[in-house]
N, C-alpha and C positions, 0 to 999 in steps of 0.2 A: 119700769123697773119701781114702778112706783105700788104695782100687783106684791112683789117680792117685798117690797119691803114692810108694808103691810102686813103678812103672811107671816113675815116673821117675828113678831109681837101674837101671835097666835099660845094662844097657852097650852097645846094638844104639840107634845114635842113631834112627832111626825110631822106634824106642819112646820116647824118648826123650817127640821132636818134639811127638808123639801124646797123651803123660800133658800136657807143660805144655798142648795144646789144652784138652785134656780136662778140665784143672783149671782152668784160665779161664774154658770156658763152665758146668762145675759153680757158682765161686763167682758167676758175673754172675749166674747165673739163680736164684739162693737167697735168701730175706729174711731166714735164721735169722740170728743172731750166732753168730761163730767164740768156742768154752771156749779158754779158757788152755791146756789140751793140742795144741791144736787147730792155735791162731796160733803155740806153737813148734812143730811137727814142720814145720806148712809153712814157715816163716823157717828152720829147717834143711836143707828139702830144697831150696827156694829159692835159698839162700847154695850150695850146692854148684851148682847150673845157672848163676849167674851168670858161672860161670868156663867154661862149655863150650863148646868147642871150635867150636860148629856154633851161632850166629849168631842164628837163629832160635828158638831154643834158651834162648837166654841173656832174647832179646825176650822170649819165651812166660809165663816165668818175671817179667820184671818187670811185662807184663803181672797176669798171676795174681795178685801180691802188691799191686797198687793197688785190685783189688778186695779184696781180702781187706780190705785198710787196713780200707777203708770198711766191713766185717763184724766187726772186733774189736775192734776200738774202744781202751779203756784194755791191752788184755791185748798188744796191739801195742808199743805206749810201752816196755814192759820187753825190745826188741830193735832198742835206735835206736841201741846204743851200734856195733852191729857192722851191721848193714843199714847205715846212711848212710853209712860208707864205702866201703862197697860199693857203693850202689847211684853214689855220685861218678867212683867209678874206671870205670863204665859208661856216663860222660859223654866219656871218652875213646876209647870204639871203634872199632874201622875203617867197620863199616857204620852207616849212619843209623837205621833202624829201629831198632837197640839204643840209641843215642842219644838218641831220639826219647820209645821207653820210658823210658828212666829218668827224662828229665824228665821224662812225664807223671807217677811214678810218687811224684820227690819232690815234686812238685804236688798230687797226691793226702796225701801224709804233711803237710804244710800247712794241708791244708782242715781236714782230722779230726784232731790235732794242737796246734799254732799257726804259722804260718807265720816269725814270729822264732825262738824254739826250731829250727826247724828248718835255717833261716838259717845261722844263729851253726851249727850242731852240722858243717853241711854246708860250710860257710864254712871250718872250721878247718884240711879238706882241702884245697877246690879255690880258692879263692882264689888260692893260692902255687904251684895244681897244677905241675910241671912238664908234664905235655903239657897246651903250647896250645892245645888242641881241650876240652880237660878245661874250663878257663877258659873258654873262649870260653861251652861252654855251660852252662856254672850262670850263667852272663854272661844267659846266652834265660830261664833258667830266671826266674835274680832277676825280669829282665824284666814276664813272662809273672806272676809273683807281684804284682806290685805294681799292672796294672790288675785284679787280684782280689780282692787285702785291702787295700790301701793305705785304702779307710775306711770298716775295720773292725779294724786291726791300725795305730794311731797309731807305735808304737814300732818297726813293721819298717822305715822310711826310718830313722832315726837308725843304726839298724845297717846300713844299705845302702849309706851314702853314703860315708864314709871307703873304703873297698873297692873301690867302683864307682870314685871318684876314681883311686884307686891304679892302673883298670888301663886308665886314659887312656897312661900311661907307659908299655905292656906291648910287648916289641919285637914280638911278630904284630900285624899293622893289623889282621886280622880282630875281635881280641880288644878291641883299642881304639875297634871300631865298634863295638860290642857295646855295647861302656861307653859311649858316647853311646848309643844308643838307649837304654838302661837310661833315662838320667839325662831322656832326651825325654819317657820315658815318668812318671817320680817330676813332671815337670816339668805335664803334663797332667793326673796323679789331683789333685796339690797345689797350684796355682795360682804367686800372687805369692811369697808365703810359702816356696815352698823357693829361691827365689832369698836371700831372706836367710840362709836356713843355708847354702847354696851360697861365698856372698861371707865367712861367715867360717868359710872354710879356705884360703884366701889361696894360689891360683893362680895361677899364672903369668901373665903380659896377653893373653899372646897364645891359650893356653886363654880365657880369661876371655871373649876378644872370638870366637872361633867359636863355647864355647858360648850367647854371647849370639845370634849370631846365628841359629843352628837354634832357640834357643826361642823368637824373634821370631816364625819362623813356623809357630808353632801356640798352639794357643786352649782355655787349657783350662778343665777341667773345671768346676774351684773357684775363685770368687768369693768370699773370705772376707770377710764382715762384719769391723768394728768393731767391737773387742778380742780379735780372735785372736792367741794367745801366753800370755792369760788361763787361769787354770785350768781355767774351763771356756767351751767355743766358741758363740758365742750361733747358733742353727739356724735356718733359714729353714726357716717353717713356713708353708703355702695356707691360708686361711682363707678364706669365702667370705662376699658381701655377703647380710645375711641377706635381705632386702627383695627377691629373685629372683621369679620368676614361672616358677608350675610349665609344665614344660613346655620350658623353653627352655636351653639350657647357658650360668648364670651366669659373671659377670665375676669369678675368684678374684685375689685381690689378695695382695700379698707382706706377710709381717711378719717382723720379725725376735726371736725370743723368746729364751729360755736353756729354755726346756722339753727336757722328753723324751716319748717317744712311750710310753717304759718305764717306768713307774710315777710320772713326777715328778721322775725326778734329772736331772740335768744330763745329756746323752750325747753324745759326742764325735765315737762312734762313725760316728752320723746326718749323712748329705748329702739333702738337699732334690732333692724329683723333679720333674723341668720338669713343669708341666702337660699333658696330650697333651687336645685337642679332639679330637669328632667334635659332626658338625651334624647329623644325624640319628636315629632308635632301627636303621635297619637297620644305619647305618653301628658302630653301638654295640653292637650283635648280634654285630658280624661280628669287631669287636675282641673280645670276649666267648668269643667261640667257638672265636679261635687261640689265646688265653689257655690258656682251656678246655683243649686239642689238645697245650700243652707242658706243662701243670703234668701227665706220666704219668711212671714209672718207671726210660719207656727212653729220656728225653730227657736230653739232655747237664745237668750242675746248673749250670750258670753259666746256660745259655739258660731255663731252672725260674726260677731269681735275676731276671733279667729281666723276667720273665713277671709277678709278683708286683709289681714295680715298676712296671710298664705300668700295673698296679690302681689305686695310690695316685696315676699320673700321672691315669687318666681322672676318677679322683675328685678329684682338683683342681681339672679342666678345666672341673666341670660334669656328667659323668653325672650324680650321683645326682639330676638335675632331671628327669629321663626316667620316666615314671611304669614304663616297661619295667625300671626299673634292678634293684629288688627280687627281679624274677622271674629277671633274670638272674644277680646274683648270687647267689642255692640252689643254682644249676650250681654252681658254685661252690667248694661247703660238703666236695665227698667228696675234689674233689682235692686241695683246700687240706689236709680231715685227712690227707693222703698225705703232703703237705710234713713236717705236725708232727712226722709218725710215721718221716720220713725218717734215716738213721744218718749224716747229714753236719748239722754243725755250724754251717753257713753255710747251708745251705737253712733249718735248724728256726728259725734266730734271723731271720732275714729273713720268715718266716711269722708268727712273735709280732711284730716292728714290723708286718704288714701288718696284723693284727688288732689292735692298739694303736689303731693311726692309723683306723681303722674304726669303732671305738670312740668315740674321740674324736669323730672327724666327724659319724658316727649316731648318736650319743647313745639314746637308747630304741629308736629305730628299728633298733637293730642288737641287741636283748636275745632275738631268736628266734635271730641265728646265736651270741651268744653261747652258747645255752644247752646250743647244737650242740660247739661245738668245746672250751669247760669240762673234759666227760670227759677227752676225748682230752690239754691239758695238764694232766687229776692226773697220769698217768703219767709226764709225761718229768721233773717238779719231784724226782723222789727219784731220779733215775742219776745215776750215777760222770762223765758227762760235766759238766762246771760250766758250762761254758757253756751247754748245751743247759739243766739244771736253774735256769738263775738265770734265762734267759729268757722261757720257759713259767711260773714264778712270777712275775715281772713283770707277764706277759701278762694272767695270771690276775688280781690285785689289779688290772688296770688295766682292763678290762673289767667290773670289782665295781663300780670308781666310775664309769664313765661309763653303766652298762648298769643298772637294776635290777636282772635277771638274778630276781626276784623268785620264779620256778616252780622254781632249780636249790638252792637252801635248803634246803628239805629234805631231799634229797641229800648237801650240804655235810653238815647237822648228822648225819646218818647215820651217814655215814662216818666222821664224828670219833669216835662211838663203840664202831662196830664195824672197822676197816679195821684187817689184821691188821700191817700196818707202823705203826710207833709215828712215822715221822717225819714221813708222813704226816697220823698223822692230829693231831699237834703245828700240821701246814700248814693242816690245815682249820678248825682253831679261830681260827689268825689271818686265814685269806678269810671267818671268819662276824663275826669282830671289825673285821674293815675295812670290809666291808658292813654292817654297823650305823654303822661312824664318819661 
């Protein structure tokens, strides 16, 4: 990487362009995390390249930073104060590829950090920026963020709504249109609860009428149960009729419970997944095969999240009743382990949620799988990314409660005595107590 960074400082435009392409390739192909020094050197170099007169160089620098964000983790956060405003400026670039790359980088920063934090920091510069194109492209970025993160970042909508509504009065028609699209996306993700919040802002009647007309054509993804607005939201969990026949899809019934699939605490970040019914083992085989082919590092992270949600939907739809289900599920152990090892917090959180769900549904039948996943989770509970560490910790505790996992206990006890990491040794003690409880 040092050689590519050195080339990027060349006076010749072709050399700089070759350098950013090389840098992007290196970052995309590596699985090794970046050190603090490497992250600093990369950011310093790319900050200069963002102002390059050649738009392809600026685009390449943005793409390299997107790849680096996943690898640098906490080290990149030290540079947000300088980096975020520079990326916002590129939202107003005259070339669409640069604007697209800038939007993608902001979304990636949201994914590895916090959507709310990035929106707040970027919004300081973007919401009232003198360039209408910056305001428009940032509104597009926000709409994308709502679609991706609304279910896991409840504070995001509160941060967004007021400035988005202000854009409805923007002098530029394109900005107003994108702001309206953003409101439509919020309603799609949140449902009727969003209307209650919207009405608190006392919009002009003509504006309310126009918004209501547009929202009436949209089917929201979430229909909140009774009790929304209280501290804990009731979560729809699909439970199954225990008196089903083996080999036929069971009828899944819906029950609202204030439970969490992450260790027993109510978790308002989890949304119910619609049951997916399959009507033959051949159809189930095709579904699992397609999911396995999606859960690879080369696939976009949002597709991998959807694939893991699809596993949950299949279980809710009665797929576990087919004799071949466990055989097919074993094929997913390696790809799911890879998701746990991913550097994106959303991927890891979704994988942990899925394992918690499976352990709750399969109970003792999940023990063999838990034995394979728990060692992978042990490596995550002490890392510095808090959302990953907490998700892994809750996942281990949930599996220990739902499954016997007796064969893994001697290993936990041995690690509690001999592991070099003091924090992890303390965690092992908690897991042993959790298992005995």
